[in-house]
N, C-alpha and C positions, 0 to 999 in steps of 0.2 A: 504493500500500500504506500501511497505517496502523500505526504503532507508538506505544506509550505509555511514556514515561519518567516514572515517578512518584518523583521525588527531592525535589521542592520541599517536600512535606509532612514530610520528614524532620526539619526543624528547627522545625516549627510544632506546638506542644503547647498545648492549651487546658485550663486547670483553673480551678476556682472555689474560693476559700478565704475564710474570714471575715477573714483577715489575710494579708499577704504571707508566703509560705513558700518556702524554697529546698530543692528536692529534687535532689540530684546524680544524674547518670547514671552507671550502672555501665559505663564504657567500657573502653578498652584499657589504662588505667592507665599510659600512656606519657607521660613528661615531655618527650620530644624535640619539637621544633617540627614542625607539620604542613606537608606539601608538597602544595599543592592543585593537582596536575596534572589535566588533563581527559582524557577518553577520546578521544584523537586519534591514537594510534599506528597505527591501521588506516585512516586517511583516504585513503591511496593505494591501498588494496585495490580491485580491480575484479573483479566477477563477470560473466562473459558472460551475455547475455540469452538466455532461452528454453531453459535447460538442463533436461533431464529429471532425474529422480532418479538414473538410471544415469549420465547425462552428468556430473552434479555429482560423483559418486563418482570417475569417471575424472579429472575436473579436479583433485580433491584429491590424487590419487596423482601426477599430473604436477607439481603445485606443490611437493610434498614432494621429488620427485626419484626417479628409478628405482633409485638405489643404496641407498635406505633400506629397512629391513625392513617387511613388511606388518603391518597391524593384527592383533592377536590374534584368532583365530577362536573364536567362541562358538556354543553350540547351545541351542535351546529344550528345555525339560524334556520336552515331549510333541511330538516331531517327527512328520512324515509321511514317506513313502518317496519320493513324487514329486509333481508338480504337478497330476496329473489329479484330478478331483473324483469320488471314489467313497466309499462309506459309511465304509470303515475308514480313510480318510485324512483324516477331518474331526476336528479337535481341539475337541470340544465346540462345534462350530459355527463355529470360526475356522480357516481353512486357513493353514498355514505351508509354507515351502519345504523341500526336502530338506536334510539335514544339510550336505552339501558345497557348498551354495549360499548358506548363511545370510549369509556375510560377503562375497559377491561382488556382489550387487545388493541389492534390498530383501529383508528377511527375511519379508515377507508382502505379499499383494496389498492393495488398498484395503479397509479394514475395513467391514463392513456398518454401517448406521446405528445399530443397537442394541449395537454393540461398540466398545470404546475401547481403544486401545493407549497406554500411558503409559510414558514413560522418565524415570527419576529418576537424577540424577547430580551429585555434587560434582566439578566439572571441574578443580579445583585453580587457585587464583589464580596468575596469572603472577608478580606481584610477590612474593608469599609463597613460592611454590614455588622460585623462582630465588634468593631472597635470605635467607629466614628458616627454611625447613622442614628444612634439614639432611639432604637425601637423599644420604647419603655414597656410595652404590653407583651412583647414577645419573650417567652421563656428562654433563658440562656442556652439550654440544651438544644432547643429548636434552631438556634443560630449556628450551631457547630457545623463544620464541614462534613463530618461523618453523618449527620442527619440530613443535610441538604443535598449532597452530591448525587445520591441515587434518586431523590425526588426530581431533581433537575433532568436527569437522564430519562426518567419515566415520563415526565411531561412532554419531552421532545419525541421520544420513540413511540409513545402511544398514538401520537398524531401522524406519524409516518410522513413527514414532509419531504419534498424533493430538495428544498433549499432551506437552510437554517441561518438566520441573521441574529447575532447575539451582541449584547453590550455588557460592560463591566465584567469581562472575562479575565480572571486572574488565575485560572486553573486550566489553561489550554491543553496541556499534555494529557490530563485526565480525560477531557472531552474528545480529543483526537484518538485516544486509545479506545475508548468505549464506543464512540460513534463510528470509528473505523471498522469495528467488528460488524457493523451494519452497512458497510460499503460507502461510507462518507469520506470525502477528502476535505481538508480545511485550510483556510488562509487566516492568519492572525496578525494584527497590527496594534502595538501598545501605544498608549498615550506617552508623549515625550517627557512629561513631568507628572506621572501618575501619583495621586495622593497616597496610594498604597505604599509607595516607597518610603514614606515617613512613619510607617507603623512597624514596630519591632518584629513582629512575627509574620511579616508579609511573605507572599509566595511569588514575588516579582510584580511588575506593573500590570494594571488592568488595561484593557483595550477592547477593540471590536473584532469580531470574527465572523466569517461566512463558511458554512459547510454545504457541500452539494453532493448528490448521489452520483458517483462516477459510473454507474451502469446506465444512467439516463443522460448524463451530460459529458461532453468533452470540454475541458477548460481551454479557451482560446488564448486568453491573457488576463492579467489582473494588474491593478494599480492601487496605490494608497495615497492619502493626502493628509497632511497636518493642516487643518482649516485655518484660514487667515481672517483677521479682522482689520480692515483698513491697511492691508498689505503687511500686517504683522502676524507672525505665527502664534496661534492660540494653543491651548492644551487639549483641544478636541480633534478627533481624527475621523477619517472615513476610509472604507475599504470597498472596492468595486471589482466585479468579475464579469467578463464576457463569456457566456456559456453557449454551447451549441448542442441542441437536442440530437442525440446520436441517431435516432430512428428517422427523423425528418429533415435534419440539417438546418432547422430554424434556429435563429440566434436571439439571445436576450441578454440584457445587462442587469445585474443585481448589485445594489449598493446598500450599505448600512452605515449609520453614523450615530453619534451620541453628543448632542449639543450641550452647551454650558448650562449648569443648573443654577438654582436660586431665583428669588423673585425680585421685582423692581424694574423700573423703566429702563435703567441703564443696562441691566442684564438682558431685558427683552430686545433692546437695540443691538447688543452684542450678538445675541442668537440670530437676529435677522441678518446681520452681516455675515455670520458663519453660514447661514442658509444660502445667501447669494453666492458665496465662494463654493459651497457644496454643489450648487446647481451648475455653475460654470465647469467644475471638475467633471460632473456626471455627463453633461452635454458633450464635452470634448472627448470623453472616454467612450461613450456609447456609440458615437458615429451613426446616428439615426436608427439604432436598434431599439426595440421596445424596452422600457425601463421599469423595474421594480425597485423603488426607493423606500427603505424601511429604517426605523430607528426610534430611539428615545430622543425626541426633540426638546424635552423639558419645557414645552410651550403649549398652553391651551389653545383651542381653535380661535380664540379672540386675539391672539398675539400676531404681530406683523409677519413673522416668519411663515405662518400657516398661509396667509394671503400671498406671500412671496412665492411659495412653492406652487400653489394652485394657479397662479397667474403667469407662470413662466411659459412663454409662448412656444419656445423651441421644443420643450419636453412634453407639453400638453398633459400634465399629470392630474390625476383625480384621486380621491381618498376612497379606498375599498370599502371600509366599514360604513362610511357615510352614504356611499352610492347604493349599497345593497339594502340598507335600512330605509333609504328614501324610496327605492323601488318597491319594496314590500309594503310600505305605507300607502303608496299610490295604488297598488293592486288591491289593497284591502277596502278601498273605497267602492261605493256602488258605481255603476256605469254612469248614472246621471251626475253624481258628484264629481267623478273623474272628468267628465266632459266639461263641466263648469270650471273646475280647477285648471285644466289645461288651457282653456281660453283665457282665464285670468292671468296665468303665468306667462302666456305669450304676450299679453298686453303689457305686463310689468317687467319683462325680462331685461329691457334696456336700463331699468332703474335699479336692478338688483345686483349687488356684488356677488359673483359666483362663489367666492370663498365664504361669504356670510351665509349663503344658502346651504353650502356643504356643511358648515359648522353646526347648523341646526340638527343635523342627523348623526353627528358623531356620537358614540356611546357615552353614557354619563361618566364613566371612569375607566381608566386602564391601570390605575394604581390606587391602592387604598391602604393607608398605614396610619399608625399613631406614633408620633415622635414627641420629644420633650416639649416642643412648642405647641402641640395639639394634633388634632386629626386632619389628615390630608387625603382628599378624595377627588381626583380630577382626571381628565384625559390629556395625556402628553405623548403617547406612543401612537405611531401611524404606519400604515402600509399604503404608499402612494404608487400609482401605476399609470402607464401610458394608455389612455382611454381609447385611442384610435386603433391600437394594436392588440389590446387585451380586454377580455370580458371577465368581470368578477362573478363567480358562480355561487360561492358560499363563504361564510365566515363563522368562526367559533365564537360563541357568545361567552359573556363573563358571569361568574357566579353571583347569585343574589345576596343581599345583605345578611339574611339569616343563615345562608350556607357558608359565608365567609367567617362568621362568628364575631363576637363583640370585640375581640382583641385585634381583629383585622389581620393584615399580613406584614411580614412573614410569620409563619406558624408551623406547627407540626404537620399541617395538611397542605401547606403551600410554601415553597422554598424561597420565594422572592417577594419583594414589595410591589413588583409589577406583574401583571398577568400577561401571558403569552397571547399574541395575535396570530391566528391561523387563517389563511385565506386560500381559496381555490380559484385559479384563473384558467381561462382558455386562451391560447394563442390564436388570434384570428388570421385568416388568409389575407395576405397583402393585396391580392388582386380582386377581392370581393367588392 
């Protein structure tokens, strides 16, 4: 198996100036000494050979222990009633399992060549989650790596994605070893000044990673970027892959990122500038391929960067969760109401900002946690896609409040403070 660790380029930046110029990096602004530990905490982990998807799920449960609560059950927005293939059980061409089976084995069979399932997730850095993030309602044991690592694998594997986009990855070697047993290859790019490096027991820097199924895709090429704000390097990064579907030859660009955190107008402006730089990077790299752009943007739909992404003319991006929720709401209306609403929307379209319209249909939260400063429940994670070349077929919904529990996340039932986003797409024919 082949894995790519793209960390050496992190410190190599080539610029040409007429005279020497020093441009500082917008890093973590931490004056404490760095502790350059390496990703070695999982060196002793062994994964039995020849495990099927179902076998690996069972292995994860055994490694966690029988006495631990099971992973939260989640459902797709457009489920079917059983596994038989009949017309009314097809979800726009992609079959999914019954509701009560979603979290037991795979949530879907192997996807057809023209369809792609992508999983986007901030998995929560172990160093930061256990030492810096202040999850005051989460039991200490639930935050340990021993408890979390197999829940993370279970959440990924049970959804059987073709592509996995992750943020706050500080145990890449563990993920590449375990996911590699299921035919995934991965690319990882760490933050240049990761806050993990200022924590005594760190496992190296955190960063972004993309895994893809190598029996479905050929990797054409990949690139990484340290995002810039007003031409100054920040501490946030992006990873982009150009993939070719082996069976059809169709190509697609997948990119993931993690923008600057924290609240306030200045931070929102910084995120917007990072978003502009990200879009330039993706547009140049994609070279007119369809794009899936995923990440933890740390920005609610009302922030400028959301508008910036959706109004980028060259990429023509749309939000998967917002689109499918809007579509289902429209379909649920009566024929008479639908006709009335369509007429009204056509009359008002010139006066409606498309990003504002999209924001109305985003889910109410993608992260829900309790920190020292209080409860935080909002939407900041997204899956954006090229609407002219891709069709969103289905999305995995989020647990309800009573299912999450009063202490929110992370918990014994869920390993991160962010929920994974899982979307099914169809690659459309270009000549249609």
